[in-house]
TORMAR-991702 format. One record per residue (C-alpha): residue in one letter; chain; x, y, z. Coordinates in steps of 0.001 Angstrom, whole numbers, plus 500000, padded with zeros to 6 digits. Example, Ala and Ser with C-alpha at 12.3 -4.5 7.8 and 13.67 -1.06 7.14 Angstrom:
BEGIN
atom aa:A	ch:A	px:512300	py:495500	pz:507800
atom aa:S	ch:A	px:513670	py:498940	pz:507140
***
This chain:
BEGIN
atom aa:M	ch:A	px:074012	py:878970	pz:811632
atom aa:L	ch:A	px:071344	py:881683	pz:811215
atom aa:S	ch:A	px:069521	py:879768	pz:808476
atom aa:A	ch:A	px:069535	py:876590	pz:810542
atom aa:F	ch:A	px:068311	py:878497	pz:813585
atom aa:L	ch:A	px:065385	py:880082	pz:811728
atom aa:I	ch:A	px:064390	py:876844	pz:810001
atom aa:V	ch:A	px:064395	py:874791	pz:813202
atom aa:L	ch:A	px:062581	py:877537	pz:815141
atom aa:L	ch:A	px:059849	py:877906	pz:812508
atom aa:M	ch:A	px:059387	py:874136	pz:812419
atom aa:M	ch:A	px:058925	py:874140	pz:816187
atom aa:L	ch:A	px:056460	py:877042	pz:816116
atom aa:T	ch:A	px:054333	py:875577	pz:813302
atom aa:T	ch:A	px:053787	py:872420	pz:815344
atom aa:G	ch:A	px:052170	py:874496	pz:818085
atom aa:I	ch:A	px:055017	py:874339	pz:820621
atom aa:P	ch:A	px:054952	py:877418	pz:822921
atom aa:V	ch:A	px:057522	py:880073	pz:822017
atom aa:A	ch:A	px:059663	py:879630	pz:825147
atom aa:F	ch:A	px:059967	py:875866	pz:824679
atom aa:A	ch:A	px:060543	py:876285	pz:820927
atom aa:L	ch:A	px:063474	py:878621	pz:821614
atom aa:G	ch:A	px:064979	py:876264	pz:824189
atom aa:L	ch:A	px:064612	py:873201	pz:821948
atom aa:T	ch:A	px:066083	py:875086	pz:818976
atom aa:F	ch:A	px:069138	py:876000	pz:821043
atom aa:L	ch:A	px:069453	py:872377	pz:822163
atom aa:V	ch:A	px:069203	py:871021	pz:818600
atom aa:L	ch:A	px:071746	py:873479	pz:817188
atom aa:V	ch:A	px:074285	py:872854	pz:819957
atom aa:W	ch:A	px:073961	py:869081	pz:819469
atom aa:W	ch:A	px:073907	py:869208	pz:815653
atom aa:L	ch:A	px:076349	py:871963	pz:814668
atom aa:T	ch:A	px:078828	py:872301	pz:817543
atom aa:D	ch:A	px:080911	py:870236	pz:819947
atom aa:L	ch:A	px:079717	py:872216	pz:822962
atom aa:P	ch:A	px:078297	py:870349	pz:825991
atom aa:L	ch:A	px:074486	py:870258	pz:826183
atom aa:I	ch:A	px:074595	py:871446	pz:829790
atom aa:L	ch:A	px:075070	py:874928	pz:828291
atom aa:L	ch:A	px:071314	py:875026	pz:827733
atom aa:A	ch:A	px:070591	py:874952	pz:831458
atom aa:Q	ch:A	px:073420	py:877371	pz:832202
atom aa:Q	ch:A	px:072281	py:879970	pz:829655
atom aa:I	ch:A	px:068647	py:879738	pz:830767
atom aa:M	ch:A	px:069790	py:880502	pz:834306
atom aa:V	ch:A	px:071880	py:883420	pz:833022
atom aa:G	ch:A	px:068847	py:884723	pz:831148
atom aa:A	ch:A	px:066603	py:884572	pz:834192
atom aa:D	ch:A	px:069143	py:885893	pz:836695
atom aa:N	ch:A	px:069145	py:889583	pz:835790
atom aa:Y	ch:A	px:068149	py:892387	pz:838121
atom aa:S	ch:A	px:066839	py:894710	pz:835385
atom aa:L	ch:A	px:064106	py:892220	pz:834453
atom aa:V	ch:A	px:062469	py:892726	pz:837868
atom aa:A	ch:A	px:060847	py:895849	pz:836420
atom aa:I	ch:A	px:058631	py:893790	pz:834100
atom aa:P	ch:A	px:056289	py:892162	pz:836656
atom aa:F	ch:A	px:056024	py:895375	pz:838677
atom aa:F	ch:A	px:054994	py:897526	pz:835689
atom aa:M	ch:A	px:052454	py:894867	pz:834730
atom aa:L	ch:A	px:051093	py:894814	pz:838290
atom aa:A	ch:A	px:050805	py:898610	pz:838291
atom aa:A	ch:A	px:048714	py:898475	pz:835106
atom aa:E	ch:A	px:046444	py:895766	pz:836533
atom aa:I	ch:A	px:045892	py:897735	pz:839755
atom aa:M	ch:A	px:045046	py:900866	pz:837761
atom aa:A	ch:A	px:042386	py:898998	pz:835814
atom aa:A	ch:A	px:040955	py:897392	pz:838957
atom aa:G	ch:A	px:041017	py:900600	pz:841001
atom aa:G	ch:A	px:039206	py:902926	pz:838596
atom aa:I	ch:A	px:042290	py:904888	pz:837548
atom aa:T	ch:A	px:042016	py:903842	pz:833895
atom aa:R	ch:A	px:038329	py:904800	pz:833757
atom aa:R	ch:A	px:039013	py:908298	pz:835093
atom aa:I	ch:A	px:041765	py:908958	pz:832546
atom aa:I	ch:A	px:039402	py:907955	pz:829735
atom aa:A	ch:A	px:036606	py:910119	pz:831193
atom aa:A	ch:A	px:038912	py:913157	pz:831272
atom aa:L	ch:A	px:039941	py:912657	pz:827637
atom aa:M	ch:A	px:036323	py:912214	pz:826557
atom aa:A	ch:A	px:035409	py:915441	pz:828328
atom aa:L	ch:A	px:038183	py:917314	pz:826518
atom aa:I	ch:A	px:037788	py:916077	pz:822923
atom aa:G	ch:A	px:034821	py:913703	pz:822899
atom aa:W	ch:A	px:032493	py:916386	pz:821468
atom aa:V	ch:A	px:034437	py:916684	pz:818162
atom aa:R	ch:A	px:033238	py:914538	pz:815247
atom aa:G	ch:A	px:035225	py:911370	pz:815772
atom aa:G	ch:A	px:036127	py:912669	pz:819215
atom aa:L	ch:A	px:035519	py:909355	pz:820968
atom aa:A	ch:A	px:037910	py:907672	pz:818538
atom aa:M	ch:A	px:040478	py:910408	pz:819174
atom aa:A	ch:A	px:039947	py:910038	pz:822919
atom aa:N	ch:A	px:040518	py:906305	pz:822442
atom aa:V	ch:A	px:043944	py:907044	pz:820946
atom aa:G	ch:A	px:044691	py:909503	pz:823742
atom aa:A	ch:A	px:043683	py:906934	pz:826351
atom aa:S	ch:A	px:046050	py:904378	pz:824799
atom aa:A	ch:A	px:048867	py:906934	pz:824885
atom aa:A	ch:A	px:048113	py:907712	pz:828532
atom aa:M	ch:A	px:047881	py:904043	pz:829487
atom aa:A	ch:A	px:051153	py:903380	pz:827655
atom aa:S	ch:A	px:052878	py:905562	pz:830225
atom aa:F	ch:A	px:051707	py:903152	pz:832936
atom aa:S	ch:A	px:051556	py:899626	pz:831512
atom aa:G	ch:A	px:054416	py:899220	pz:828987
atom aa:S	ch:A	px:052351	py:896541	pz:827227
atom aa:A	ch:A	px:050275	py:896779	pz:824040
atom aa:V	ch:A	px:048154	py:893780	pz:825017
atom aa:A	ch:A	px:047335	py:895368	pz:828382
atom aa:D	ch:A	px:046418	py:898630	pz:826613
atom aa:A	ch:A	px:044135	py:896865	pz:824139
atom aa:S	ch:A	px:042359	py:895011	pz:826920
atom aa:M	ch:A	px:042009	py:897866	pz:829423
atom aa:V	ch:A	px:041132	py:900669	pz:827000
atom aa:G	ch:A	px:039037	py:898424	pz:824767
atom aa:S	ch:A	px:036856	py:897157	pz:827596
atom aa:V	ch:A	px:035806	py:900760	pz:828349
atom aa:M	ch:A	px:035954	py:902555	pz:824992
atom aa:I	ch:A	px:034644	py:899975	pz:822513
atom aa:P	ch:A	px:031202	py:899512	pz:824160
atom aa:S	ch:A	px:030935	py:903293	pz:824609
atom aa:M	ch:A	px:031777	py:903929	pz:820939
atom aa:K	ch:A	px:029291	py:901299	pz:819750
atom aa:D	ch:A	px:026535	py:902823	pz:821895
atom aa:R	ch:A	px:027158	py:906214	pz:820270
atom aa:G	ch:A	px:026867	py:905040	pz:816660
atom aa:Y	ch:A	px:030431	py:903974	pz:815801
atom aa:P	ch:A	px:030614	py:900810	pz:813653
atom aa:A	ch:A	px:031975	py:897901	pz:815740
atom aa:P	ch:A	px:034889	py:897200	pz:813321
atom aa:T	ch:A	px:035955	py:900861	pz:813465
atom aa:A	ch:A	px:035860	py:900917	pz:817276
atom aa:A	ch:A	px:037965	py:897744	pz:817390
atom aa:A	ch:A	px:040384	py:899010	pz:814705
atom aa:V	ch:A	px:041046	py:902308	pz:816502
atom aa:T	ch:A	px:041713	py:900486	pz:819777
atom aa:A	ch:A	px:043958	py:897846	pz:818197
atom aa:S	ch:A	px:046090	py:900287	pz:816212
atom aa:S	ch:A	px:046533	py:902744	pz:819090
atom aa:S	ch:A	px:047395	py:899951	pz:821534
atom aa:V	ch:A	px:050850	py:899646	pz:819930
atom aa:L	ch:A	px:051707	py:902893	pz:821735
atom aa:G	ch:A	px:051989	py:900715	pz:824834
atom aa:V	ch:A	px:055343	py:899370	pz:823645
atom aa:I	ch:A	px:056692	py:902677	pz:822299
atom aa:I	ch:A	px:055911	py:905313	pz:824946
atom aa:P	ch:A	px:057848	py:904630	pz:828181
atom aa:P	ch:A	px:057910	py:902565	pz:830275
atom aa:S	ch:A	px:058047	py:899955	pz:827498
atom aa:I	ch:A	px:058489	py:896334	pz:828554
atom aa:P	ch:A	px:059920	py:895309	pz:825136
atom aa:M	ch:A	px:062519	py:898078	pz:825488
atom aa:I	ch:A	px:063516	py:896728	pz:828907
atom aa:V	ch:A	px:063940	py:893296	pz:827328
atom aa:L	ch:A	px:065863	py:894690	pz:824345
atom aa:G	ch:A	px:068130	py:896712	pz:826624
atom aa:F	ch:A	px:068922	py:893578	pz:828632
atom aa:I	ch:A	px:069669	py:891436	pz:825577
atom aa:T	ch:A	px:071762	py:894043	pz:823669
atom aa:G	ch:A	px:073338	py:896112	pz:826452
atom aa:T	ch:A	px:071642	py:899334	pz:825275
atom aa:S	ch:A	px:070678	py:901904	pz:827917
atom aa:V	ch:A	px:067041	py:901345	pz:828916
atom aa:L	ch:A	px:066683	py:904977	pz:830023
atom aa:D	ch:A	px:067936	py:906236	pz:826649
atom aa:M	ch:A	px:065495	py:903928	pz:824861
atom aa:F	ch:A	px:062653	py:905132	pz:827105
atom aa:L	ch:A	px:063441	py:908753	pz:826255
atom aa:G	ch:A	px:063980	py:907846	pz:822608
atom aa:G	ch:A	px:060468	py:906432	pz:822363
atom aa:V	ch:A	px:058688	py:909569	pz:823615
atom aa:L	ch:A	px:058667	py:911720	pz:820455
atom aa:P	ch:A	px:058050	py:908815	pz:818005
atom aa:G	ch:A	px:055216	py:907612	pz:820241
atom aa:L	ch:A	px:053598	py:911053	pz:820373
atom aa:L	ch:A	px:054013	py:911424	pz:816595
atom aa:I	ch:A	px:052265	py:908087	pz:816010
atom aa:A	ch:A	px:049489	py:909103	pz:818430
atom aa:A	ch:A	px:048972	py:912378	pz:816559
atom aa:S	ch:A	px:048870	py:910597	pz:813189
atom aa:L	ch:A	px:046348	py:908059	pz:814512
atom aa:M	ch:A	px:044134	py:910856	pz:815847
atom aa:T	ch:A	px:044204	py:912490	pz:812422
atom aa:A	ch:A	px:043314	py:909194	pz:810756
atom aa:A	ch:A	px:040498	py:908628	pz:813275
atom aa:W	ch:A	px:039036	py:912077	pz:812543
atom aa:W	ch:A	px:039184	py:911426	pz:808768
atom aa:V	ch:A	px:037665	py:907924	pz:808970
atom aa:C	ch:A	px:034834	py:909021	pz:811277
atom aa:R	ch:A	px:034087	py:912026	pz:809072
atom aa:R	ch:A	px:033755	py:909757	pz:806024
atom aa:Q	ch:A	px:031531	py:907356	pz:807944
atom aa:G	ch:A	px:029281	py:910166	pz:809165
atom aa:V	ch:A	px:029685	py:909307	pz:812822
atom aa:P	ch:A	px:027575	py:911760	pz:814883
atom aa:A	ch:A	px:029315	py:914324	pz:817063
atom aa:E	ch:A	px:028769	py:914318	pz:820820
atom aa:K	ch:A	px:027275	py:917175	pz:822788
atom aa:K	ch:A	px:029929	py:919554	pz:824094
atom aa:L	ch:A	px:030264	py:919543	pz:827864
atom aa:G	ch:A	px:030220	py:922721	pz:829904
atom aa:A	ch:A	px:033348	py:924176	pz:831484
atom aa:S	ch:A	px:032332	py:922997	pz:834955
atom aa:A	ch:A	px:031890	py:919379	pz:833763
atom aa:I	ch:A	px:035279	py:919436	pz:832049
atom aa:R	ch:A	px:036954	py:920843	pz:835166
atom aa:A	ch:A	px:035307	py:918160	pz:837307
atom aa:A	ch:A	px:036552	py:915374	pz:835004
atom aa:L	ch:A	px:040087	py:916786	pz:835005
atom aa:R	ch:A	px:040103	py:917168	pz:838800
atom aa:D	ch:A	px:038987	py:913570	pz:839146
atom aa:A	ch:A	px:041864	py:912398	pz:836925
atom aa:V	ch:A	px:044655	py:914516	pz:838445
atom aa:W	ch:A	px:045873	py:911750	pz:840727
atom aa:A	ch:A	px:045813	py:909240	pz:837886
atom aa:L	ch:A	px:047828	py:911490	pz:835567
atom aa:G	ch:A	px:050514	py:912055	pz:838201
atom aa:L	ch:A	px:052020	py:908588	pz:837768
atom aa:P	ch:A	px:053922	py:909085	pz:834463
atom aa:V	ch:A	px:055356	py:912364	pz:835759
atom aa:I	ch:A	px:056655	py:910642	pz:838895
atom aa:V	ch:A	px:058014	py:907561	pz:837084
atom aa:V	ch:A	px:059705	py:909180	pz:834064
atom aa:G	ch:A	px:060749	py:912319	pz:835950
atom aa:G	ch:A	px:062195	py:910281	pz:838813
atom aa:I	ch:A	px:064284	py:908175	pz:836417
atom aa:R	ch:A	px:065480	py:911196	pz:834478
atom aa:F	ch:A	px:066608	py:913169	pz:837535
atom aa:G	ch:A	px:068275	py:910190	pz:839181
atom aa:V	ch:A	px:065854	py:909859	pz:842078
atom aa:F	ch:A	px:065487	py:906148	pz:841335
atom aa:T	ch:A	px:066448	py:903557	pz:838731
atom aa:V	ch:A	px:064175	py:901903	pz:836152
atom aa:V	ch:A	px:063612	py:898913	pz:838447
atom aa:E	ch:A	px:062919	py:901123	pz:841442
atom aa:S	ch:A	px:060505	py:903196	pz:839356
atom aa:S	ch:A	px:058424	py:900070	pz:838649
atom aa:V	ch:A	px:058025	py:899500	pz:842412
atom aa:I	ch:A	px:057164	py:903187	pz:842888
atom aa:A	ch:A	px:054509	py:902788	pz:840174
atom aa:V	ch:A	px:052910	py:899883	pz:842049
atom aa:A	ch:A	px:052985	py:901761	pz:845377
atom aa:Y	ch:A	px:051493	py:904895	pz:843814
atom aa:A	ch:A	px:048765	py:902928	pz:842010
atom aa:L	ch:A	px:047902	py:901117	pz:845253
atom aa:L	ch:A	px:047658	py:904338	pz:847266
atom aa:V	ch:A	px:045541	py:906149	pz:844685
atom aa:A	ch:A	px:043226	py:903194	pz:843951
atom aa:A	ch:A	px:042731	py:902210	pz:847604
atom aa:F	ch:A	px:042768	py:905511	pz:849501
atom aa:V	ch:A	px:042000	py:908293	pz:846995
atom aa:Y	ch:A	px:039430	py:906668	pz:844708
atom aa:R	ch:A	px:038597	py:903887	pz:847208
atom aa:E	ch:A	px:037614	py:901373	pz:844520
atom aa:L	ch:A	px:040296	py:898739	pz:845069
atom aa:T	ch:A	px:039149	py:895756	pz:847122
atom aa:L	ch:A	px:041126	py:892771	pz:848364
atom aa:K	ch:A	px:039348	py:890591	pz:845816
atom aa:S	ch:A	px:040187	py:892879	pz:842865
atom aa:L	ch:A	px:043766	py:893257	pz:844145
atom aa:Y	ch:A	px:044106	py:889471	pz:844205
atom aa:R	ch:A	px:042830	py:889218	pz:840615
atom aa:A	ch:A	px:045249	py:891976	pz:839547
atom aa:A	ch:A	px:048203	py:890185	pz:841179
atom aa:V	ch:A	px:047290	py:886860	pz:839542
atom aa:G	ch:A	px:046912	py:888488	pz:836123
atom aa:A	ch:A	px:050244	py:890298	pz:836399
atom aa:A	ch:A	px:052028	py:887163	pz:837657
atom aa:T	ch:A	px:050665	py:885020	pz:834834
atom aa:T	ch:A	px:051648	py:887442	pz:832096
atom aa:S	ch:A	px:055051	py:888143	pz:833653
atom aa:A	ch:A	px:055837	py:884436	pz:833948
atom aa:V	ch:A	px:055264	py:883962	pz:830215
atom aa:V	ch:A	px:057515	py:886905	pz:829314
atom aa:M	ch:A	px:060277	py:885887	pz:831748
atom aa:L	ch:A	px:060304	py:882312	pz:830480
atom aa:I	ch:A	px:060669	py:883529	pz:826894
atom aa:V	ch:A	px:063498	py:885876	pz:827924
atom aa:A	ch:A	px:065343	py:883087	pz:829730
atom aa:A	ch:A	px:064999	py:880675	pz:826810
atom aa:A	ch:A	px:066025	py:883280	pz:824231
atom aa:T	ch:A	px:069242	py:884116	pz:826087
atom aa:G	ch:A	px:070764	py:880799	pz:825041
atom aa:S	ch:A	px:069995	py:881412	pz:821374
atom aa:A	ch:A	px:071411	py:884947	pz:821585
atom aa:W	ch:A	px:074602	py:883614	pz:823194
atom aa:L	ch:A	px:074961	py:880935	pz:820497
atom aa:M	ch:A	px:074511	py:883481	pz:817676
atom aa:A	ch:A	px:077149	py:885738	pz:819236
atom aa:S	ch:A	px:079625	py:882915	pz:819856
atom aa:E	ch:A	px:079293	py:881773	pz:816240
atom aa:Q	ch:A	px:079842	py:885388	pz:815072
atom aa:V	ch:A	px:076546	py:885516	pz:813182
atom aa:P	ch:A	px:076192	py:889348	pz:813524
atom aa:Q	ch:A	px:079690	py:889841	pz:812134
atom aa:T	ch:A	px:078897	py:887580	pz:809184
atom aa:I	ch:A	px:075699	py:889464	pz:808407
atom aa:A	ch:A	px:077517	py:892806	pz:808698
atom aa:A	ch:A	px:080159	py:891634	pz:806245
atom aa:Q	ch:A	px:077512	py:890469	pz:803765
atom aa:M	ch:A	px:075555	py:893710	pz:804106
atom aa:A	ch:A	px:078745	py:895724	pz:803545
atom aa:L	ch:A	px:079152	py:893942	pz:800205
atom aa:F	ch:A	px:075557	py:894780	pz:799301
atom aa:T	ch:A	px:075467	py:898413	pz:800446
atom aa:E	ch:A	px:077494	py:900958	pz:802378
atom aa:S	ch:A	px:074521	py:903216	pz:803062
atom aa:P	ch:A	px:073099	py:903212	pz:806606
atom aa:L	ch:A	px:069743	py:904362	pz:805201
atom aa:V	ch:A	px:069534	py:901452	pz:802760
atom aa:F	ch:A	px:070367	py:899046	pz:805586
atom aa:L	ch:A	px:067660	py:900617	pz:807780
atom aa:L	ch:A	px:065037	py:900336	pz:805035
atom aa:I	ch:A	px:065945	py:896691	pz:804392
atom aa:A	ch:A	px:065815	py:895995	pz:808128
atom aa:V	ch:A	px:062391	py:897654	pz:808431
atom aa:V	ch:A	px:060898	py:895551	pz:805626
atom aa:F	ch:A	px:062393	py:892418	pz:807174
atom aa:L	ch:A	px:061108	py:893307	pz:810655
atom aa:L	ch:A	px:057616	py:894067	pz:809354
atom aa:L	ch:A	px:057482	py:890607	pz:807769
atom aa:V	ch:A	px:058883	py:888917	pz:810880
atom aa:G	ch:A	px:056386	py:890744	pz:813098
atom aa:M	ch:A	px:053539	py:889186	pz:811129
atom aa:V	ch:A	px:054556	py:885637	pz:812121
atom aa:I	ch:A	px:056457	py:886016	pz:815436
atom aa:D	ch:A	px:055228	py:887920	pz:818490
atom aa:L	ch:A	px:057017	py:891136	pz:819468
atom aa:T	ch:A	px:059021	py:890056	pz:822517
atom aa:P	ch:A	px:060361	py:886763	pz:821052
atom aa:A	ch:A	px:061251	py:888569	pz:817810
atom aa:L	ch:A	px:063228	py:891202	pz:819724
atom aa:L	ch:A	px:065025	py:888540	pz:821732
atom aa:I	ch:A	px:065906	py:886582	pz:818610
atom aa:L	ch:A	px:066863	py:889432	pz:816271
atom aa:G	ch:A	px:068128	py:892104	pz:818691
atom aa:P	ch:A	px:071534	py:890495	pz:819351
atom aa:I	ch:A	px:071900	py:889783	pz:815618
atom aa:L	ch:A	px:070870	py:893096	pz:814047
atom aa:M	ch:A	px:071964	py:895614	pz:816703
atom aa:P	ch:A	px:075735	py:895039	pz:816206
atom aa:V	ch:A	px:075232	py:895282	pz:812437
atom aa:A	ch:A	px:073383	py:898593	pz:812808
atom aa:V	ch:A	px:076114	py:899984	pz:815082
atom aa:G	ch:A	px:078670	py:898863	pz:812495
atom aa:F	ch:A	px:076883	py:901055	pz:809947
atom aa:G	ch:A	px:077189	py:904015	pz:812309
atom aa:I	ch:A	px:073527	py:903997	pz:813334
atom aa:S	ch:A	px:072689	py:905097	pz:816877
atom aa:P	ch:A	px:071694	py:902056	pz:818965
atom aa:V	ch:A	px:068831	py:904077	pz:820482
atom aa:H	ch:A	px:067501	py:905018	pz:817033
atom aa:F	ch:A	px:067739	py:901428	pz:815822
atom aa:A	ch:A	px:066089	py:900120	pz:818993
atom aa:V	ch:A	px:063111	py:902441	pz:818478
atom aa:V	ch:A	px:062872	py:901445	pz:814807
atom aa:M	ch:A	px:062960	py:897756	pz:815778
atom aa:V	ch:A	px:060235	py:898092	pz:818403
atom aa:V	ch:A	px:057951	py:900186	pz:816184
atom aa:S	ch:A	px:058407	py:897906	pz:813152
atom aa:L	ch:A	px:057742	py:894699	pz:815075
atom aa:A	ch:A	px:054779	py:896304	pz:816873
atom aa:F	ch:A	px:052888	py:896346	pz:813560
atom aa:G	ch:A	px:052592	py:892577	pz:813907
atom aa:L	ch:A	px:050298	py:893105	pz:816904
atom aa:V	ch:A	px:047609	py:894422	pz:814529
atom aa:T	ch:A	px:048252	py:892261	pz:811456
atom aa:P	ch:A	px:047324	py:888587	pz:810966
atom aa:P	ch:A	px:048293	py:885859	pz:811632
atom aa:V	ch:A	px:049813	py:886930	pz:815011
atom aa:G	ch:A	px:047718	py:890084	pz:815520
atom aa:T	ch:A	px:047239	py:889661	pz:819267
atom aa:C	ch:A	px:045684	py:893098	pz:819799
atom aa:L	ch:A	px:043533	py:892605	pz:816711
atom aa:Y	ch:A	px:041944	py:889477	pz:818150
atom aa:I	ch:A	px:041452	py:891030	pz:821597
atom aa:T	ch:A	px:039612	py:894085	pz:820268
atom aa:A	ch:A	px:037530	py:892053	pz:817807
atom aa:S	ch:A	px:036437	py:889853	pz:820698
atom aa:I	ch:A	px:035493	py:892856	pz:822870
atom aa:A	ch:A	px:033601	py:894459	pz:819964
atom aa:R	ch:A	px:031835	py:891152	pz:819190
atom aa:T	ch:A	px:032650	py:891407	pz:815500
atom aa:S	ch:A	px:034632	py:889340	pz:812997
atom aa:V	ch:A	px:038403	py:889625	pz:812728
atom aa:V	ch:A	px:038103	py:890004	pz:808935
atom aa:S	ch:A	px:035957	py:893122	pz:809301
atom aa:V	ch:A	px:038418	py:894598	pz:811817
atom aa:V	ch:A	px:041328	py:893886	pz:809438
atom aa:R	ch:A	px:039560	py:895895	pz:806715
atom aa:A	ch:A	px:038799	py:898722	pz:809147
atom aa:V	ch:A	px:042377	py:898888	pz:810448
atom aa:L	ch:A	px:043970	py:899426	pz:806999
atom aa:P	ch:A	px:043721	py:903278	pz:807021
atom aa:F	ch:A	px:045337	py:903373	pz:810458
atom aa:L	ch:A	px:048117	py:900995	pz:809392
atom aa:S	ch:A	px:048787	py:903157	pz:806326
atom aa:V	ch:A	px:049226	py:906254	pz:808497
atom aa:M	ch:A	px:051442	py:904317	pz:810913
atom aa:L	ch:A	px:053646	py:903091	pz:808045
atom aa:F	ch:A	px:054110	py:906661	pz:806823
atom aa:T	ch:A	px:055005	py:907748	pz:810360
atom aa:L	ch:A	px:057477	py:904858	pz:810659
atom aa:L	ch:A	px:059181	py:906087	pz:807480
atom aa:I	ch:A	px:059537	py:909548	pz:809069
atom aa:I	ch:A	px:061058	py:907961	pz:812194
atom aa:V	ch:A	px:063555	py:906088	pz:810013
atom aa:L	ch:A	px:064493	py:909166	pz:807950
atom aa:V	ch:A	px:064740	py:911551	pz:810938
atom aa:P	ch:A	px:066986	py:909912	pz:813576
atom aa:G	ch:A	px:066732	py:913030	pz:815742
atom aa:L	ch:A	px:063188	py:912051	pz:816698
atom aa:S	ch:A	px:064708	py:909158	pz:818642
atom aa:T	ch:A	px:068065	py:910599	pz:819671
atom aa:W	ch:A	px:067402	py:914278	pz:820436
atom aa:L	ch:A	px:065578	py:913819	pz:823750
atom aa:P	ch:A	px:068060	py:911312	pz:825255
atom aa:A	ch:A	px:070984	py:913495	pz:824208
atom aa:T	ch:A	px:069359	py:916667	pz:825543
atom aa:L	ch:A	px:068221	py:915288	pz:828881
atom aa:R	ch:A	px:071446	py:913391	pz:829456
***
């Protein structure tokens, strides 16, 4: 069943059919070809996939990110980071990574991070002597923090499809996300030092204080969202609505940069992106149900048990497989397809579902900065007005550091499990 599913799905995708329709048609073909089940199950499972309360958080988090960009919140966060570390050699690149980490705590989307941070940081870096490919590479590689640091939209989707606690996954992504951010900052400092990028003039204490004061309201959002979820003030879905309300208040009444026209554009952008994600989720639910009903995870677990009894060996094999899959299938569809298949196998090996969820998200996120999918790669290359090939070459040092950090995350489960266990 799994082989047939992957073959039919890849055939659909190579013909240019959108992912959501490819998933739905694959489910339809497999039900008709390999089972005696009625075809009406397709419509039923799509409705089941769409009718889930927890998915309401996705459009609201996306809307919050769009409002922040339109209302000047994003720009103030970046200005504060540039004031703090922009004067170090490679400081703008390090501030770029910091801005992506900060934006990750608002948007939950790597693509949104790449677009919002890149539109501000890449032109600024180019103006100050950074090579265009380097500016694009730093932005693309750090944008993956958007799906690791909470609130992560892929983690919401994975929690829905596998039954894993979204809050535990959010908390589990904090330390790995910060570790990746630190490693990327180190790589940025090393790359810029080798390239001889000039250092910026250090700002005075009063200028730094002014930039931090201006960004205080912007930096309050992650504290409210994550803290409110942790202490039971509101649920994940409710926190997404709180994020929108907070972003609206700050952008419209504190910074006073949000207009009705920019709010309309933000709402349209969030609705468009959310519709694509929700359609993919709904279509993938049928495939996940079919895999479970045909006991595909149990079959894979049995085969893996014959091959190895070591959880670590299984994790390493899974990571290599996920890295390859991420290169040809976008992050969210890959999670929806493979989550229901691999998660039960991982649990069968005694691996924490939170640890495996973090490993899955991080591994598949690499595909956002590697061809041929490389969504963030193409976005940043376009903003930098440079070729994708040159950005691919420039991103290799950052990918190498990220791979090493991924290995640490795999070998040290406590990075993913300690915070959820402690705060629970």
